[in-house]
C-alpha positions in Angstrom: 217.4 187.1 74.3 216.6 190.0 76.6 218.2 190.8 79.9 215.9 190.6 82.9 215.6 193.1 85.8 216.4 191.3 89.1 215.2 192.2 92.5 217.3 193.3 95.4 215.9 191.8 98.6 215.9 193.6 101.9 214.1 193.8 105.2 212.4 196.4 107.4 211.1 196.3 110.9 207.4 196.7 111.6 205.5 197.2 114.8 206.1 194.5 117.4 209.6 193.8 116.1 208.4 191.6 113.1 210.3 191.6 109.8 208.7 192.0 106.4 210.6 191.1 103.2 210.4 193.6 100.4 211.6 193.8 96.8 212.6 196.7 94.6 213.9 196.8 91.0 217.6 197.0 90.5 218.7 199.2 89.0 215.8 201.5 89.8 215.0 204.4 87.5 212.2 205.9 89.7 209.5 204.8 87.3 206.1 204.3 88.8 206.5 207.0 91.4 203.2 208.4 92.7 201.7 211.1 90.5 203.8 210.1 87.5 201.5 209.7 84.4 203.6 207.1 82.6 205.4 204.2 84.1 207.6 201.7 82.2 207.2 197.9 82.1 209.2 196.2 84.9 209.9 192.5 85.5 211.0 191.2 88.9 212.2 187.8 90.1 212.1 186.3 93.6 213.8 183.1 94.4 211.8 180.2 95.8 213.6 178.4 98.7 213.0 175.6 101.0 214.8 172.8 103.0 212.1 170.1 102.5 212.6 167.8 99.5 210.1 168.3 96.8 208.9 171.7 98.1 209.8 175.3 97.5 208.1 178.4 99.1 208.1 182.1 99.2 206.5 183.6 102.3 204.3 186.6 102.1 206.5 189.3 100.6 205.9 193.0 100.0 206.9 194.1 96.5 206.8 196.9 94.1 203.6 197.1 92.1 202.9 194.2 89.7 199.8 192.8 87.9 201.0 189.5 86.4 202.8 186.6 88.1 204.3 183.3 87.2 206.9 180.7 88.2 210.0 179.9 86.1 213.0 177.6 86.5 216.2 176.6 84.8 215.9 174.5 81.6 213.4 175.6 78.9 212.4 172.0 78.1 212.5 170.6 81.6 208.9 170.0 82.9 207.9 170.9 86.4 206.1 167.7 87.5 204.1 169.1 90.4 201.8 172.0 91.3 202.5 175.7 91.7 200.2 178.1 93.5 200.4 181.9 94.1 198.4 184.5 95.9 198.7 188.3 95.7 197.8 191.2 97.9 195.6 193.8 96.2 197.2 197.2 95.8 194.1 199.2 96.6 192.3 196.8 99.1 195.4 195.6 101.0 193.7 192.2 101.2 195.3 188.9 100.3 193.5 187.0 97.6 192.8 183.3 97.5 195.4 180.7 96.3 195.4 180.3 92.6 196.9 177.4 90.6 199.4 178.1 87.8 199.1 176.3 84.5 202.5 174.5 84.3 202.2 172.9 80.9 202.9 176.0 78.9 204.2 175.6 75.4 208.0 175.5 75.4 210.1 176.9 72.5 210.8 174.6 69.6 214.4 175.9 69.2 216.0 176.3 72.6 218.6 179.1 73.0 221.0 179.8 75.9 219.3 181.5 78.8 215.8 180.4 78.0 213.8 179.2 81.0 210.9 176.8 81.6 207.9 178.7 83.0 204.2 178.4 83.9 201.6 180.3 82.1 201.5 183.9 83.5 198.6 184.7 85.7 196.9 188.1 85.6 196.0 189.2 89.2 195.6 192.9 88.7 197.5 195.7 90.6 199.2 194.1 93.6 202.0 194.8 96.0 202.6 191.5 97.8 203.0 187.9 96.8 203.2 184.4 98.3 204.0 181.2 96.5 204.5 177.5 96.9 205.6 174.7 94.6 205.4 171.0 95.4 206.5 167.9 93.5 203.8 165.8 91.9 201.6 164.0 94.4 203.5 165.6 97.2 206.5 163.2 96.8 210.1 164.1 97.6 211.2 164.0 93.9 213.6 166.6 92.8 212.2 170.0 91.6 213.9 172.0 88.8 216.7 174.2 89.8 216.5 178.0 89.8 212.8 178.1 90.8 211.6 181.7 91.2 208.5 183.8 91.3 208.3 186.3 88.5 206.4 189.5 88.7 205.5 191.8 85.9 204.4 195.4 86.2 202.9 196.3 82.8 203.3 199.9 83.6 201.5 202.8 81.9 203.0 203.5 78.5 200.4 205.0 76.2 198.8 208.5 76.2 195.3 206.9 76.3 196.1 205.1 79.6 197.1 208.3 81.3 193.8 209.9 80.6 191.4 209.7 83.6 188.4 209.9 81.3 189.3 207.0 78.9 186.5 204.5 79.5 186.7 202.3 76.5 189.5 200.1 75.0 188.7 201.9 71.7 190.7 204.8 73.1 193.8 202.7 72.0 195.0 202.8 68.5 193.0 200.6 66.1 194.9 199.7 63.0 193.4 197.6 60.2 196.3 198.2 57.8 197.7 195.1 56.0 200.9 195.2 58.1 200.9 197.1 61.4 204.5 196.3 62.3 207.6 196.8 60.2 208.9 193.5 58.8 212.5 192.6 58.1 213.6 191.7 54.6 213.1 189.5 52.8 209.4 189.4 53.4 207.1 186.6 52.4 204.1 187.4 50.3 200.9 188.6 52.0 198.2 187.0 49.8 194.7 188.6 49.8 192.1 186.8 51.9 188.7 185.7 50.8 187.1 187.6 53.7 187.6 191.1 55.1 190.3 191.7 57.7 189.0 192.5 61.2 190.2 195.6 63.1 193.4 194.9 65.0 195.1 197.0 67.7 198.7 197.4 66.6 201.7 196.7 68.8 202.2 200.4 69.0 198.6 200.7 70.1 199.0 198.4 73.1 202.4 199.8 73.9 204.9 197.2 72.8 208.5 198.1 73.7 210.2 196.9 70.5 213.6 197.0 72.1 212.5 193.8 73.9 212.4 191.9 70.6 215.3 193.1 68.4 215.7 189.9 66.5 214.2 189.7 63.0 210.9 188.0 62.4 210.7 184.5 61.0 208.1 183.3 58.6 206.3 180.1 57.6 205.4 179.2 54.1 201.6 179.5 54.9 199.1 179.3 57.6 197.4 175.9 57.4 195.7 175.9 60.8 194.9 178.1 63.8 195.4 177.0 67.4 193.2 178.7 70.0 194.6 179.3 73.5 193.7 181.0 76.7 196.2 183.1 78.7 195.2 182.2 82.3 194.3 184.8 84.9 191.1 186.4 86.1 188.2 186.9 83.8 186.8 190.0 85.7 189.4 192.3 84.3 188.2 195.6 82.8 188.7 195.7 79.0 190.5 199.0 79.5 193.2 196.9 81.2 193.6 194.6 78.1 196.6 196.5 76.6 198.4 196.2 80.0 197.6 192.5 80.1 199.1 192.1 76.7 202.2 194.1 77.7 202.5 191.9 80.7 202.4 188.7 78.7 204.9 190.2 76.2 207.3 191.1 79.0 206.9 187.6 80.6 207.6 185.8 77.4 210.7 187.9 76.6 212.1 188.9 80.1 211.2 185.8 82.1 211.2 182.9 79.5 213.9 184.5 77.3 211.9 184.4 74.1 212.6 186.9 71.3 209.0 188.1 71.2 205.5 187.4 72.5 204.5 183.8 71.6 201.0 184.4 70.2 200.2 185.8 66.7 197.0 187.5 68.0 195.3 188.1 71.4 191.6 188.8 71.9 190.0 190.2 75.0 186.5 189.5 76.3 185.2 192.7 74.6 186.3 191.4 71.3 189.3 193.7 70.8 192.0 192.0 68.7 195.6 192.7 69.5 198.6 192.2 67.2 200.9 189.7 68.9 204.2 188.6 67.4 205.7 191.2 65.1 206.3 190.7 61.4 203.1 191.8 59.9 199.6 190.7 60.8 198.9 189.7 57.1 202.0 187.5 56.9 202.6 183.9 58.1 204.7 184.9 61.1 206.3 182.0 63.0 204.9 182.1 66.5 205.8 180.2 69.7 202.4 179.0 70.9 201.9 175.3 70.1 205.0 173.2 70.6 205.7 171.0 67.6 203.2 172.7 65.3 204.2 176.3 65.1 205.7 176.0 61.6 202.4 175.7 59.8 200.0 177.5 62.1 199.0 180.8 63.8 198.1 181.1 67.4 195.2 183.2 68.8 195.0 183.6 72.6 191.8 184.7 74.5 192.6 186.7 77.6 191.5 185.0 80.8 190.9 181.5 82.1 188.3 179.3 80.4 188.5 176.0 82.3 184.9 176.4 83.5 183.9 179.8 82.3 183.0 180.1 78.7 184.5 182.8 76.5 182.2 185.8 75.7 180.3 186.0 72.4 182.4 189.1 71.6 185.6 187.1 72.1 184.4 184.2 70.0 183.3 186.5 67.3 186.7 188.1 67.0 188.5 184.7 67.1 186.2 183.5 64.3 186.9 186.7 62.3 190.7 186.5 62.6 190.6 182.7 61.9 188.5 183.2 58.8 190.8 186.0 57.6 194.1 184.2 58.1 192.9 180.9 56.7 191.2 182.7 53.9 194.6 184.0 52.8 195.4 180.4 51.8 192.1 179.2 50.6 191.5 177.0 53.7 188.1 176.1 55.0 187.9 176.8 58.7 185.4 173.9 59.1 187.8 171.5 57.4 190.8 169.4 58.4 194.4 169.4 57.4 197.6 167.3 57.6 200.3 169.0 59.8 203.9 167.8 60.1 205.0 167.3 63.7 208.1 169.3 64.6 208.8 167.4 67.8 208.2 163.9 69.4 205.6 164.3 72.2 202.1 163.5 73.3 199.1 165.8 73.4 196.4 166.2 76.1 194.5 163.3 74.8 197.6 161.0 74.9 197.9 161.0 71.1 201.6 160.2 70.3 203.3 162.5 67.7 206.6 161.6 66.1 208.8 164.4 64.6 208.6 164.5 60.9 205.3 162.5 60.7 202.0 164.0 59.4 198.9 164.1 61.5 195.3 165.2 60.8 194.1 168.3 62.7 191.0 170.4 62.4 191.8 173.7 60.7 190.7 175.4 64.0 192.1 173.4 66.9 192.8 173.9 70.5 196.2 174.1 72.1 195.5 170.7 73.8 195.1 169.1 70.4 198.8 169.6 69.7 200.4 169.7 73.1 199.8 168.1 76.6 198.1 171.1 78.3 194.6 171.9 79.5 194.7 175.1 77.4 192.4 176.6 76.1 190.3 175.2 79.0 187.3 172.8 78.9 184.8 175.6 78.4 186.6 177.4 75.5 187.5 174.1 73.9 183.8 173.1 73.9 183.1 176.4 72.0 185.5 175.7 69.1 182.8 174.1 67.0 181.0 177.4 67.2 184.1 179.2 66.1 184.5 176.9 63.1 180.9 177.4 62.1 181.0 181.2 62.4 184.3 181.4 60.6 183.5 179.0 57.7 179.8 179.9 57.1 177.2 179.7 55.9 175.3 181.9 58.3 174.0 179.6 61.1 170.7 179.6 62.8 169.0 181.9 60.3 165.3 182.2 60.9 162.5 184.7 60.3 161.7 185.9 63.9 158.5 187.7 63.1 156.3 189.3 60.5 155.0 192.6 61.8 151.7 194.0 60.4 150.7 190.4 59.6 148.9 187.7 61.5 149.4 184.0 61.3 146.7 181.4 60.9 148.4 178.0 61.1 151.4 178.2 58.9 150.0 181.0 56.7 150.4 184.8 57.3 147.9 187.4 56.2 148.7 191.0 55.6 147.3 194.1 53.9 150.5 194.2 51.8 153.3 196.0 53.6 154.6 193.7 56.4 157.9 194.1 58.2 160.1 191.0 58.0 162.3 190.5 61.1 165.0 187.9 61.3 167.7 186.5 63.5 170.8 184.4 63.2 173.3 182.8 65.7 176.3 183.9 63.5 177.4 187.3 64.6 176.7 190.3 62.3 180.4 191.0 61.9 180.8 187.8 59.9 177.8 188.4 57.7 178.2 190.3 54.4 174.5 191.0 53.7 170.9 189.9 54.0 168.3 189.8 51.2 164.6 189.5 51.6 163.1 187.3 48.8 159.5 187.3 47.6 158.7 184.4 45.3 162.4 183.8 44.8 163.2 187.4 43.9 165.3 189.8 46.0 163.1 192.8 46.9 165.1 194.4 49.8 168.6 194.2 51.2 170.6 195.2 54.3 174.1 194.9 55.6 175.0 192.0 58.0 174.0 194.2 60.9 170.4 194.5 59.6 167.6 192.6 61.2 164.4 194.0 59.7 163.0 195.3 56.4 159.5 196.4 55.3 158.4 195.0 52.0 155.4 195.6 49.6 153.4 192.6 48.4 150.8 192.6 45.6 147.5 191.0 46.3 147.7 187.2 46.3 149.7 184.4 47.9 153.5 184.7 48.1 156.5 182.9 49.5 158.7 185.1 51.7 162.2 184.2 53.0 165.5 185.8 54.0 168.8 184.9 52.4 172.1 185.5 54.2 175.4 185.8 52.6 178.3 185.0 54.9 181.6 187.0 54.4 183.0 183.8 52.9 180.3 184.0 50.2 178.4 181.0 51.5 174.7 181.5 51.2 171.9 180.2 53.5 168.2 180.9 53.7 165.5 180.9 56.4 162.6 178.6 56.2 160.1 180.3 53.9 156.7 181.7 55.0 153.5 181.6 53.0 152.1 185.1 53.1 148.7 186.2 51.7 148.3 189.9 50.8 144.7 191.1 50.7 142.7 194.3 51.3 139.1 193.1 51.1 137.2 193.7 54.4 135.0 191.0 56.0 131.2 191.0 55.4 128.4 190.8 57.9 125.9 188.5 56.2 123.6 188.9 59.3 123.7 192.2 61.2 123.7 192.2 65.0 120.3 191.2 66.3 119.1 191.1 69.9 116.5 188.7 71.3 115.3 187.9 74.8 116.2 184.7 76.5 115.3 182.8 79.6 116.8 183.9 82.9 116.3 186.3 85.7 114.9 189.8 84.9 115.8 192.8 87.0 114.7 196.4 86.8 118.0 197.3 85.4 118.8 194.3 83.2 117.1 191.8 81.1 118.7 188.5 79.7 119.2 188.8 76.0 121.0 186.9 73.2 123.1 188.8 70.7 123.4 187.1 67.3 125.4 187.9 64.1 127.1 186.3 61.2 130.4 187.5 59.5 132.5 186.0 56.7 135.7 186.9 54.8 137.0 186.0 51.4 140.3 184.7 52.9 140.2 184.1 56.6 138.0 185.7 59.3 140.0 186.2 62.5 137.6 187.5 65.1 134.5 189.6 65.8 134.4 192.3 68.5 131.5 193.8 70.3 132.3 197.5 70.7 129.1 198.9 72.3 127.3 199.0 74.7 129.7 196.4 76.1 133.1 195.1 75.1 133.9 191.5 74.1 135.9 189.5 71.6 134.6 186.4 69.8 136.3 183.8 67.7 135.6 183.5 64.0 133.3 180.5 64.6 131.1 182.3 67.1 127.7 183.6 66.1 125.9 184.4 69.4 126.6 185.6 72.9 124.3 185.6 76.0 124.4 189.1 77.6 122.1 191.5 79.4 120.4 194.8 78.3 119.0 197.7 80.3 115.2 198.0 80.0 114.0 201.4 79.0 117.3 202.4 77.3 117.9 202.5 73.6 121.4 201.0 73.0 123.5 200.7 69.8 124.9 197.2 69.5 128.0 197.9 67.4 130.3 195.1 66.2 133.5 194.9 64.1 134.7 191.9 62.1 138.4 191.5 61.4 140.2 189.2 59.0 143.8 188.0 59.6 145.2 190.7 57.3 143.8 193.4 59.6 141.0 194.5 57.3 137.7 195.1 59.2 134.1 196.1 58.7 131.5 197.5 61.2 127.8 196.7 61.7 125.4 198.1 64.2 121.7 198.1 65.3 119.8 199.9 68.0 117.5 198.0 70.4 115.3 199.0 73.4 114.1 196.5 76.0 110.7 197.4 77.5 109.0 196.1 80.7 105.2 195.8 80.6 103.9 195.3 84.1 101.0 192.9 84.7 98.7 195.9 85.2 99.3 196.8 81.5 97.5 193.6 80.4 93.9 193.1 79.5 92.4 190.8 82.2 89.7 188.1 82.2 88.7 186.0 85.2 89.8 186.5 88.7 93.3 187.9 89.4 94.5 189.2 92.8 97.4 191.7 93.2 100.4 190.9 95.4 103.1 193.2 96.6 106.7 192.2 97.5 110.2 193.5 96.7 110.8 190.1 95.2 108.5 190.9 92.3 109.4 192.9 89.2 108.4 196.5 90.0 107.3 195.4 93.5 104.0 193.9 92.4 102.5 190.8 90.6 99.2 189.3 89.7 98.2 185.8 90.9 95.2 183.6 89.9 94.1 180.0 90.4 90.9 180.3 88.4 90.9 178.1 85.4 90.6 180.1 82.2 91.6 183.4 83.7 93.8 185.3 81.2 96.1 188.3 80.7 96.8 189.8 77.3 99.5 192.2 76.3 99.7 194.0 73.0 103.0 195.6 71.8 105.1 196.4 68.7 108.5 194.7 68.9 110.7 191.8 67.7 111.2 189.7 70.8 109.1 189.0 73.9 109.5 187.1 77.2 106.9 186.2 79.8 108.1 186.9 83.4 106.8 184.8 86.3 107.3 183.6 89.8 108.0 179.9 90.4 107.5 177.5 93.3 106.7 173.9 94.1 103.0 174.8 94.2 103.0 176.7 90.9 100.6 175.5 88.2 100.5 175.6 84.4 99.5 178.2 81.8 98.8 178.2 78.0 100.6 180.8 75.9 98.9 182.2 72.8 100.8 184.4 70.3 98.7 186.5 67.9 95.7 184.2 68.7 97.5 180.9 68.1 98.4 178.6 70.9 102.2 178.5 71.1 103.1 176.6 74.3 102.0 175.0 77.6 104.3 176.3 80.3 104.7 174.5 83.7 105.8 176.9 86.4 106.4 174.3 89.0 109.9 174.4 90.6 111.6 172.7 93.6 113.1 176.1 94.5 111.2 179.3 94.8 112.3 181.9 92.4 111.1 185.3 91.2 111.2 187.4 88.0 111.9 184.5 85.8 111.7 184.9 82.0 110.3 181.4 81.4 109.0 181.6 77.8 110.5 183.7 74.9 109.7 184.3 71.3 111.8 186.3 68.7 110.7 187.5 65.3 112.8 188.6 62.3 111.6 192.2 62.5 109.5 194.6 64.5 105.8 194.1 64.2 102.6 194.4 66.3 101.9 191.3 68.4 99.7 190.0 71.2 100.8 187.5 73.9 98.0 185.9 76.0 98.4 183.6 79.0 95.6 181.4 80.2 95.5 179.7 83.6 95.2 175.9 83.1 93.9 175.2 86.6 96.2 172.3 87.2 94.8 169.9 89.8 96.4 170.4 93.3 98.5 173.4 92.1 96.4 175.7 90.0 98.1 179.0 91.0 99.9 181.1 88.3 101.7 184.3 89.5 102.9 186.6 86.7 105.4 189.5 86.9 104.7 191.0 83.5 106.0 190.9 80.0 109.4 192.2 78.5 109.8 192.9 74.9 112.4 194.4 72.6 111.7 197.0 70.0 
């Protein structure tokens, strides 16, 4: 039992004749004076009063600085059947905050001693200098409320050197102690068996500034730790992690000075940044008896997450640390965090789910349970309670959600990856790295590379051929899991162009600066052709199945048509050929029969020849590999015969419902350059004998 510091109440006049109640510590030692680097922890009490039955209030009251508030009453085991709310005035802002509910179903002590009080969960409100409170009986009835109702304020003070530094931005500035026992333990001590998993870093009681004079009684021990109960502490979640030691000090002072306990109730506390704090003294590696879950403290340990998690989920960092502490403590006794256990009830009561417990009887619990599983309380809140399956999975192993995220320097075709032989394997898992011992990359079942649990990528070397690649994770518990394997083909053979790029003329509109052409090619690969790219004189990308593309080429210009074929492994081969389109005007042809010249900007080169005389002809001679006859078309246009190298090749009808000019209407392509003649002969079609020609285009 610890003596509490009580408040002396007084009053001062303010402008307009009003009265403001204030409170100061008695006796006062001057701690907390402005400019003083360090300030001791202080606890204040203000009585709740009222004349109405079933209601007690505290009007807005100025106080000394405090950061944590709760309500307590006479009778440690007497429940407060009602509702309690408080609001605080911010020290810096001077503004009054919103009303906040206090969690009244806090865990009472299993062994009641004189002077112990019933109390709500303490609420962290941050630095404040004013408080208002109200308590009403359940459903607003006039039923009796417990005696001795008071509001309790805790100033956690500033007690460590790190907290006095203005430049201390991280909670890591506080002492981190991972030694087996960070607090002296009274004799006789129980054994501290080694755990099957590593101990996580823990901030010692000295590190968070515990005043050991508040808990002079010797520690008590259980025979073992069979289960872990997870709690939340209540209070705002927007605290700065640098405040976490002060929050822990505040809870410690509340448990000892307000409730009259001999120490803080929890065995461990965890903040949202994942920092673990040693709770009840006696050695973090020993089965210290806590005061956290009424009726089940004798066989368990309690871990409290700072903040309120009724609707807001706990952070990943906090869950990770809860899982690490859980795995370590249960690992000392060979217990599976994902399993269940029989616990003996130490009291007759009901839990949050109305399960009835009878003292001395055994009941089945999960090894990782919430406070509400053992006691009638909302703790640890709906959101955190819903996250307990994740804690169990992370703590027990194997590594969860393991998958290969990507294979760099490799490309997938369907479910098979292709690489030149040195891909980078990248993986991911939902289990945090701190709970993972190692990763191994396996090729055809053999480990070829390894990283720590913090690793996420590794480059490997594959011999040519088909392989199976996977990643194996070893949880800190030793449990092993593997990602779904990938089929990976390593190969270095480049694709082959079985047909080099060739260019041929096609039908379409011819302009002075462009002629319609078709580019053709054929590429293959010994494994899997991925794509073919046109590099010059234009850029384009084609699928592996493609073998031609309609494009345009500039007449009179020699252009290199360069292409590159890629396979899925990234190997490639180039192929190129140079082609020049040439325009032969109609005037370059040898004429027979009657032809008349026409001029218009619509014609290719501004001129054309027209004839309606049957048998009139034009003959062009050239050396090339593709040719196209260019004409004008209209509804009155007639027909013409086309002869190639003296052999009739086609009869072309120039009739068209819409008038159009410069049309490549007939084309022919050969396998190689050669000397050719193309001759057109007017058919003299009845009623529409006229043929108008714009010339000939060929490619060499």
